C-alpha positions as CSV (number, residue, x, y, z in Angstrom):
1,M,0.0,0.0,0.0
2,G,1.1,3.5,-0.7
3,L,4.4,4.8,-1.9
4,N,7.7,3.6,-0.5
5,Y,10.4,6.1,0.5
6,P,13.2,3.8,1.8
7,S,15.7,6.6,2.1
8,M,13.5,8.6,4.6
9,T,14.7,8.6,8.2
10,T,12.4,8.3,11.1
11,R,12.9,12.0,11.7
12,E,11.9,12.9,8.2
13,I,8.8,10.7,8.3
14,A,7.9,12.1,11.7
15,E,8.3,15.7,10.6
16,D,6.3,15.2,7.5
17,L,3.5,13.5,9.5
18,V,3.3,16.5,11.8
19,A,3.3,18.9,8.9
20,K,0.6,17.0,7.0
21,C,-1.6,16.7,10.1
22,N,-1.4,20.4,10.7
23,E,-2.4,21.0,7.1
24,G,-5.4,18.7,7.4
25,R,-3.8,16.1,5.2
26,H,-3.7,13.2,7.6
27,Q,-5.1,10.8,5.0
28,E,-1.9,11.1,3.0
29,C,0.1,9.8,6.0
30,Y,-1.8,6.5,5.9
31,E,-1.1,6.1,2.2
32,L,2.6,7.1,2.5
33,Y,3.9,5.9,5.8
34,Y,1.7,3.1,7.3
35,S,2.2,-0.6,6.9
36,P,-0.8,-2.5,5.7
37,D,-0.6,-4.6,8.9
38,C,-0.3,-1.6,11.3
39,V,-1.8,-1.9,14.7
40,S,-3.6,1.2,16.3
41,V,-4.4,1.3,20.0
42,E,-6.7,4.1,21.3
43,A,-6.6,5.3,24.9
44,A,-10.2,4.4,25.3
45,E,-13.0,2.8,23.3
46,M,-14.7,5.2,20.9
47,A,-18.0,3.4,21.4
48,P,-19.1,0.8,24.0
49,G,-18.0,-2.6,22.9
50,A,-15.8,-1.3,20.0
51,G,-12.5,-2.2,21.7
52,R,-9.4,-0.1,21.7
53,E,-7.3,-1.9,19.1
54,S,-7.6,-1.8,15.3
55,V,-5.5,-4.1,13.3
56,G,-4.8,-3.5,9.6
57,M,-5.4,-0.4,7.4
58,E,-9.0,-1.3,6.7
59,A,-9.9,-1.4,10.4
60,I,-7.8,1.8,11.1
61,Q,-9.5,3.6,8.2
62,A,-13.0,2.5,9.5
63,K,-12.1,3.9,13.0
64,V,-10.9,7.2,11.6
65,A,-14.0,7.5,9.4
66,Q,-16.2,6.8,12.5
67,W,-14.3,9.6,14.4
68,F,-14.8,12.1,11.7
69,A,-18.5,11.1,11.3
70,M,-19.0,11.7,15.1
71,T,-17.1,15.0,15.3
72,K,-16.7,18.5,13.9
73,M,-13.2,19.9,14.3
74,H,-13.1,23.6,15.2
75,G,-9.3,23.6,15.4
76,G,-6.2,21.8,16.6
77,Q,-2.5,21.5,16.3
78,V,0.1,18.8,16.3
79,T,3.5,19.5,17.8
80,G,6.7,17.5,17.7
81,P,8.0,15.2,16.7
82,F,9.8,13.8,19.8
83,L,12.2,11.2,18.7
84,H,13.1,8.0,20.5
85,G,16.0,6.1,19.0
86,D,15.8,5.3,15.3
87,D,12.5,3.6,15.2
88,K,10.0,5.5,17.4
89,F,8.6,9.0,17.7
90,S,5.8,10.7,19.5
91,V,3.6,13.8,18.8
92,F,1.4,15.9,21.0
93,A,-2.0,16.9,19.6
94,T,-4.6,19.4,20.9
95,M,-8.1,19.4,19.4
96,D,-11.1,21.7,19.7
97,V,-13.8,19.2,18.8
98,E,-17.6,19.2,18.9
99,M,-19.5,15.9,19.1
100,V,-22.1,15.8,16.3
101,D,-23.4,12.3,16.8
102,G,-23.9,9.8,19.6
103,P,-24.6,10.3,23.3
104,W,-22.4,13.4,23.6
105,K,-24.0,15.2,20.6
106,G,-23.6,18.9,21.0
107,M,-20.8,18.7,23.5
108,R,-17.7,20.8,22.6
109,M,-14.4,20.1,24.3
110,K,-10.7,20.7,24.1
111,A,-8.9,17.4,24.0
112,D,-5.2,16.6,24.3
113,E,-3.5,13.4,23.1
114,I,-0.1,11.9,22.7
115,G,0.6,9.6,19.8
116,V,3.5,7.1,20.0
117,Y,4.6,5.6,16.7
118,T,6.9,2.6,16.0
119,L,8.5,2.1,12.5
120,K,9.9,-0.9,10.8
121,D,11.5,-0.8,7.3
122,G,10.4,2.8,6.9
123,K,6.7,2.2,7.7
124,I,4.6,2.8,10.8
125,I,3.7,-0.6,12.2
126,H,2.2,0.5,15.5
127,E,0.6,3.6,16.9
128,E,-0.7,4.1,20.4
129,F,-2.6,7.1,21.8
130,F,-2.6,8.4,25.4
131,S,-4.9,11.0,26.8
132,P,-5.4,12.7,30.2
133,P,-8.1,11.2,32.4
134,M,-11.5,12.3,31.3
135,D,-14.6,11.7,33.3
136,M,-17.0,12.1,30.4
137,Q,-20.5,10.8,31.0
138,P,-23.2,11.1,28.4
139,P,-25.7,13.9,29.1
140,Q,-28.8,12.7,30.8
141,A,-31.9,12.8,28.7
């Protein structure tokens, strides 16, 4: 899947991922830098029973599509990267997001997240997200 840039370093991939995310071009990152067998682990389930782990690009793309269907982004920024050896990096993301579907519909919040990425052979093979404790409960009807 995607193009292969074997000469790109972890730093170059990480810097480009940050730039593309800040330009709203995150989809290109999946096409360019992700392994077809990538594993993505969220800090919490996006929906009850959904699980936290997505395996493979089809599952990851479905998770991302679900997120964008549930939300309206009012702003955000990705900072970093923060490098760890020659095969890992992390980024820090802030988001101003409004829930447009589901039990939190109408709720607008600022959310922070750390993403940690592991590469092998120039492709992201694992991403894991961390967020501060959130005590979100669906609004009572």
